[in-house]
C-alpha positions in Angstrom: -51.3 -30.0 -28.1 -50.1 -32.0 -31.0 -48.6 -35.3 -29.5 -45.8 -35.4 -32.1 -44.7 -31.8 -31.2 -44.9 -32.7 -27.5 -42.8 -35.8 -28.0 -40.3 -33.8 -30.0 -40.1 -31.2 -27.2 -39.3 -34.0 -24.7 -36.6 -35.4 -26.9 -34.9 -32.0 -27.3 -35.1 -31.5 -23.5 -33.6 -34.9 -22.9 -30.7 -34.2 -25.3 -30.0 -30.9 -23.6 -30.0 -32.5 -20.2 -27.8 -35.3 -21.4 -25.4 -32.9 -23.0 -25.1 -30.8 -19.8 -24.6 -33.9 -17.7 -21.9 -35.0 -20.1 -20.2 -31.7 -19.8 -20.5 -31.7 -16.0 -19.0 -35.3 -15.9 -16.1 -34.2 -18.2 -15.3 -31.2 -16.0 -15.6 -33.0 -12.7 -14.0 -36.3 -13.5 -10.5 -37.0 -12.1 -8.6 -40.2 -12.3 -8.8 -42.5 -9.3 -6.3 -41.6 -6.5 -5.6 -38.2 -8.0 -5.9 -35.4 -5.5 -8.9 -33.1 -6.2 -7.6 -30.0 -7.8 -8.9 -27.4 -5.3 -7.7 -29.4 -2.3 -4.4 -30.0 -4.1 -3.5 -26.3 -4.5 -4.9 -25.4 -1.1 -2.3 -27.9 0.3 0.4 -26.5 -1.9 -0.2 -23.0 -0.6 -0.2 -24.1 3.0 3.1 -25.9 2.5 4.5 -22.8 0.8 3.5 -20.5 3.7 5.0 -22.9 6.2 8.3 -23.0 4.2 10.8 -20.7 6.0 11.7 -17.5 4.0 8.7 -17.7 1.6 6.0 -15.6 3.2 6.6 -12.0 4.2 6.0 -11.4 7.9 4.1 -8.1 7.3 1.5 -9.7 5.0 -1.4 -11.8 6.4 -1.3 -15.3 4.8 -5.1 -15.0 4.2 -4.3 -12.6 1.4 -2.6 -15.4 -0.6 -5.5 -17.8 0.1 -8.1 -15.2 -1.0 -6.3 -14.3 -4.2 -5.6 -18.0 -5.2 -9.1 -19.3 -4.4 -10.8 -16.3 -6.0 -8.8 -17.0 -9.1 -9.6 -20.7 -9.1 -13.3 -19.9 -8.7 -13.3 -17.5 -11.6 -11.4 -20.0 -13.7 -13.9 -22.9 -13.2 -16.9 -20.6 -13.2 -15.9 -19.1 -16.5 -16.4 -22.6 -18.0 -19.3 -23.8 -15.8 -21.1 -20.5 -15.7 -23.4 -21.3 -12.8 -22.5 -18.3 -10.7 -21.7 -14.6 -11.1 -17.9 -14.1 -11.2 -15.8 -12.8 -8.4 -13.8 -10.5 -10.7 -13.4 -12.1 -14.2 -15.6 -14.0 -16.5 -13.7 -15.5 -19.5 -16.0 -16.5 -22.3 -14.9 -20.0 -23.4 -15.9 -23.4 -24.6 -17.9 -25.6 -22.3 -15.5 -28.4 -23.4 -12.5 -26.7 -21.7 -11.2 -28.6 -18.7 -12.3 -27.1 -15.4 -9.5 -28.9 -13.7 -6.9 -27.5 -16.0 -8.3 -24.0 -15.6 -8.3 -24.2 -11.8 -4.8 -25.6 -11.7 -3.3 -23.0 -14.1 -5.0 -20.2 -12.3 -3.5 -21.4 -9.0 -0.1 -22.0 -10.4 0.1 -18.6 -12.0 -1.1 -16.8 -8.8 1.4 -18.6 -6.7 4.3 -17.9 -9.1 3.3 -14.3 -8.9 3.3 -14.3 -5.1 6.2 -16.8 -4.4 8.4 -16.7 -7.5 11.3 -18.7 -6.0 9.1 -21.8 -5.8 8.2 -21.9 -9.5 9.8 -25.4 -9.9 7.5 -26.7 -7.1 4.4 -25.1 -8.7 5.3 -26.4 -12.2 5.6 -30.0 -10.8 2.2 -29.7 -9.1 0.7 -28.3 -12.3 2.0 -31.3 -14.3 0.2 -33.6 -11.7 -3.0 -31.6 -12.1 -3.0 -32.0 -15.9 -2.5 -35.7 -15.9 -5.2 -37.6 -17.8 -6.8 -34.5 -19.4 -7.3 -34.5 -23.2 -4.8 -32.1 -24.8 -7.4 -29.8 -26.5 -9.5 -29.6 -23.4 -6.4 -28.9 -21.2 -5.2 -26.1 -23.5 -8.5 -24.4 -23.5 -8.7 -24.6 -19.7 -5.1 -23.4 -19.3 -5.8 -20.3 -21.3 -8.8 -19.5 -19.1 -6.7 -19.9 -16.0 -4.0 -17.7 -17.3 -6.3 -14.8 -18.1 -8.0 -15.0 -14.7 -4.8 -15.1 -12.7 -3.2 -12.2 -14.6 -6.3 -10.1 -13.9 -6.5 -10.7 -10.2 -2.7 -10.3 -9.7 -2.9 -6.9 -11.4 -5.7 -5.8 -9.2 -4.1 -6.9 -6.0 -0.6 -5.6 -7.0 -1.5 -2.2 -5.5 -3.9 -3.3 -2.7 -1.8 -1.8 0.0 -0.3 -4.9 1.6 3.2 -3.9 0.6 3.0 -0.4 2.2 5.2 0.2 5.2 3.2 -0.2 8.4 2.9 3.2 10.1 3.9 3.7 13.7 1.2 3.4 16.3 1.9 5.1 19.6 -0.7 6.2 22.2 -0.3 8.3 25.4 0.1 6.1 28.5 -3.3 7.2 29.9 -5.7 4.7 31.5 -7.4 2.6 28.9 -4.9 3.2 26.1 -3.0 0.3 24.6 0.7 0.0 25.5 3.3 -2.5 24.4 2.8 -5.6 26.5 5.5 -7.6 28.4 7.5 -9.7 28.1 8.2 -8.7 24.4 7.0 -5.1 24.7 6.8 -5.1 20.9 5.5 -2.2 18.8 2.1 -2.6 17.1 2.1 -4.8 14.0 -0.2 -4.9 10.9 -1.0 -1.2 11.4 -1.4 -0.9 7.6 -4.2 -3.6 7.4 -7.0 -1.0 7.8 -5.8 0.8 4.6 -5.7 -2.4 2.5 -8.1 -2.9 -0.3 -10.9 -5.3 0.9 -11.8 -8.3 -1.2 -15.6 -7.9 -0.9 -16.8 -5.4 1.6 -16.9 -1.7 0.7 -14.6 -0.5 3.5 -13.2 -1.6 6.9 -15.7 0.7 8.4 -18.8 -0.9 6.8 -19.4 -3.2 9.7 -17.4 -1.5 12.4 -18.5 -2.3 16.0 -19.5 0.4 18.4 -17.2 1.5 21.2 -16.2 -0.8 24.1 -17.8 -0.4 27.5 -16.4 2.5 29.5 -13.7 1.7 32.1 -16.1 2.7 34.9 -19.0 0.4 33.7 -20.2 -2.8 35.4 -19.7 -4.7 32.2 -16.0 -3.7 32.0 -15.5 -4.7 35.7 -17.2 -8.1 35.2 -15.2 -8.9 32.1 -11.9 -7.8 33.6 -12.5 -9.8 36.7 -13.4 -12.9 34.6 -10.2 -12.8 32.5 -8.2 -11.9 35.6 -9.3 -15.2 37.2 -9.6 -17.7 34.4 -6.8 -16.3 32.1 -4.0 -16.0 34.6 -0.9 -18.0 34.1 -1.4 -19.4 37.6 -5.2 -19.8 37.5 -6.6 -22.4 39.8 -10.2 -22.2 38.2 -9.2 -22.8 34.6 -9.8 -26.5 33.7 -7.3 -28.7 31.8 -9.6 -28.7 28.8 -9.8 -24.9 28.8 -6.0 -24.7 29.1 -5.6 -27.0 26.1 -8.1 -24.9 24.1 -6.2 -21.7 24.8 -2.9 -23.3 23.7 -4.2 -24.9 20.6 -5.7 -21.7 19.2 -2.5 -19.8 20.1 -0.1 -21.7 17.9 0.1 -18.9 15.3 3.2 -20.0 13.3 2.3 -23.7 13.0 -0.2 -25.9 11.1 -2.6 -25.1 13.9 -2.8 -21.5 12.7 -6.4 -20.4 12.6 -6.2 -20.0 8.9 -5.1 -23.5 8.3 -7.7 -24.8 10.8 -10.7 -23.4 9.0 -9.4 -24.3 5.6 -9.0 -27.9 6.9 -12.6 -27.8 8.3 -13.8 -26.8 4.8 -11.7 -29.6 3.4 -13.1 -32.2 5.8 -16.7 -31.2 5.3 -16.5 -30.8 1.5 -15.0 -34.2 1.2 -17.7 -35.8 3.3 -20.3 -34.1 1.2 -18.6 -35.0 -2.1 -18.7 -31.5 -3.6 -18.0 -30.9 -7.2 -14.9 -28.9 -8.2 -17.1 -25.9 -9.0 -18.9 -26.1 -5.6 -15.6 -26.6 -3.7 -14.0 -23.7 -5.6 -16.8 -21.4 -4.5 -16.7 -22.6 -0.9 -13.0 -22.0 -0.5 -13.2 -18.6 -2.1 -16.1 -17.5 0.1 -14.5 -18.7 3.4 -11.1 -17.1 2.7 -12.4 -13.8 1.4 -14.8 -13.6 4.5 -11.8 -14.3 6.8 -9.7 -11.6 5.2 -12.4 -8.9 5.3 -13.7 -9.7 8.8 -10.1 -9.6 10.2 -9.6 -6.3 8.4 -12.6 -4.8 10.2 -11.5 -5.9 13.6 -7.9 -4.6 13.0 -9.4 -1.3 12.0 -11.5 -1.3 15.2 -8.4 -2.1 17.3 -6.4 0.9 15.9 -9.4 3.2 16.1 -10.3 2.5 19.8 -6.8 1.6 21.0 -8.0 -0.3 24.1 -5.4 -1.7 26.4 -4.9 -5.5 26.8 -6.1 -7.3 29.9 -2.5 -7.6 31.2 -2.1 -3.8 31.2 -5.6 -3.3 32.5 -5.2 -5.7 35.4 -1.8 -4.4 36.4 -3.1 -0.8 36.3 -6.6 -1.4 37.6 -6.0 1.1 40.3 -6.1 3.8 37.6 -9.3 2.9 35.8 -11.7 4.7 38.2 -13.8 1.6 38.7 -14.4 0.6 42.3 -15.1 -3.0 41.3 -11.6 -3.7 40.0 -8.4 -4.4 41.9 -4.9 -4.1 40.5 -2.4 -6.9 40.5 1.0 -5.6 39.4 2.5 -9.1 39.0 -0.4 -10.6 37.0 0.6 -12.7 33.9 -1.6 -14.1 31.2 -1.4 -17.8 30.2 -0.8 -16.8 26.5 1.4 -13.8 25.5 -0.6 -10.9 24.2 -0.3 -10.1 20.5 1.3 -6.7 19.7 -1.8 -4.6 19.0 -4.9 -3.3 20.9 -7.6 -5.5 22.3 -11.0 -4.4 20.9 -12.6 -5.9 18.9 -11.4 -9.6 19.0 -9.7 -11.0 15.9 -10.2 -14.6 16.7 -13.9 -14.3 17.5 -14.4 -12.5 14.2 -12.4 -15.1 12.3 -14.3 -18.0 13.8 -17.7 -16.5 13.3 -17.0 -15.4 9.8 -16.1 -19.0 8.9 -18.9 -20.7 10.8 -21.4 -18.3 9.2 -20.2 -18.9 5.6 -20.1 -22.7 6.1 -23.6 -22.8 7.6 -24.9 -20.6 4.8 -23.2 -22.7 2.2 -24.4 -26.1 3.5 -27.8 -24.8 4.6 -27.3 -25.8 8.3 -24.9 -25.2 11.1 -25.2 -28.5 13.0 -22.9 -30.6 10.8 -20.6 -32.5 13.1 -16.9 -33.0 12.4 -13.6 -33.7 14.0 -10.4 -31.7 13.7 -6.9 -33.0 14.5 -4.5 -30.3 15.6 -1.1 -31.0 14.0 1.9 -29.8 15.9 0.0 -29.7 19.2 0.4 -33.2 20.5 -1.9 -34.7 17.9 -5.0 -33.5 19.8 -8.3 -34.4 18.1 -11.4 -32.6 19.1 -15.0 -33.2 18.0 -17.5 -30.4 17.2 -21.2 -30.7 16.9 -21.4 -27.8 14.4 -19.5 -24.9 12.9 -20.5 -22.4 15.5 -19.4 -24.7 18.3 -15.8 -24.4 17.0 -16.2 -20.7 16.5 -17.4 -20.2 20.0 -14.4 -22.3 21.3 -12.0 -20.1 19.3 -13.4 -17.0 20.9 -13.4 -18.3 24.4 -9.8 -19.5 23.9 -8.7 -15.9 24.1 -10.3 -15.4 27.5 -8.9 -18.7 28.8 -5.5 -17.5 27.5 -5.8 -14.1 29.4 -5.5 -11.9 26.3 -9.1 -10.8 25.6 -12.1 -9.5 27.5 -15.5 -11.2 26.7 -16.8 -7.9 25.3 -14.0 -8.0 22.8 -15.3 -11.4 21.6 -18.9 -10.3 21.5 -17.9 -7.4 19.2 -15.7 -9.6 17.1 -18.4 -12.2 16.6 -20.8 -9.5 15.4 -18.2 -8.3 12.9 -17.6 -11.8 11.6 -21.3 -12.6 11.3 -22.2 -9.3 9.5 -19.2 -9.6 7.1 -19.9 -13.2 6.2 -23.6 -12.6 5.6 -22.9 -9.7 3.4 -20.4 -11.6 1.3 -22.5 -14.7 1.0 -25.5 -12.5 -0.2 -23.5 -10.4 -2.6 -20.5 -12.3 -4.0 -20.3 -15.3 -6.4 -24.1 -15.7 -6.4 -26.0 -18.4 -8.3 -27.2 -17.2 -11.7 -30.9 -17.4 -12.4 -30.2 -18.9 -15.8 -27.0 -20.9 -16.3 -25.5 -20.2 -19.7 
């Protein structure tokens, strides 16, 4: 080959690499001490949900996380172009600011979801835009606006605002009944009819039926939770009691949703992810959580299995010679107001651990998590699945789930997460 042509080719390639590196640097640079934009808006959303009167009780907070992080991903990816879009790909200039696009998308989504906090969101947006050149900021802002408008339009009719239908079953053995002390009616009964974010339907990864009441598996798992999950258990350890209580603080910063978002935050910071990479990670984890939880809720209302408290108190009715009733039995943790099978917490944890392991290429990444609002407890984990397994076991320690609930939930979480990672927001073969 002609040496001059070869040299010319190398020079062209070097210029292209330099140009792309310059664009990456522009779009991933943030002034020192400024909060990274994906983490900033993740924090803003958590603060909003924790603000009394802001988030509707009938809507799972994960819906807001999924909408906002999907929008932020599509905004930055419209400029970066390294992955297939979640929903919207806005053709734009590579010189548009990724940070401005992500911030504007988040701001517009949150204004749409929580309109009374517009002043808070506008103040946060101003912080996000600090230090960005005006022409680059304006291009990014426009991308963010388009992406947010599109996803809000799609989710406006997703079924989350529908009135939850009543769910009442005959009081025959095995059927779920409202559980003392609250004896509350079933909640989130409309979740199975909601539009999923990525799976085709809540039945796509539905688990098979629970073991029959007369089976050996049912008896073994009932006797296990009866012993270790009792409010007065003498075999449950202090550590197991702490685990049960930590994972039960649903209305606090220790909520499972905030826990896994903070795990993603911790590991992404330790790994120094770019804004584009972090946007994809948070979109994947939250979408997987929403859809895995939807599958287990659909399973709950399909099978209608009673909770351990009802099962133990009425064990003389289950036809199983290996179970014995205890009419006064109480669980350590109050039972949530819906059926038992499959387990929500186990599906949540496994969906998150699976996505994180897929994203980082390994499961055995060690980390610590500090549980705010729970005595400042800090626990160490040798990997994502270690935390997920702890989350599942917490429900047995708390007396509100059978182990077979957890096994089914973990299968759901794993299958949903693997499907989403393989089919949504995939790397492009050729980056534009």
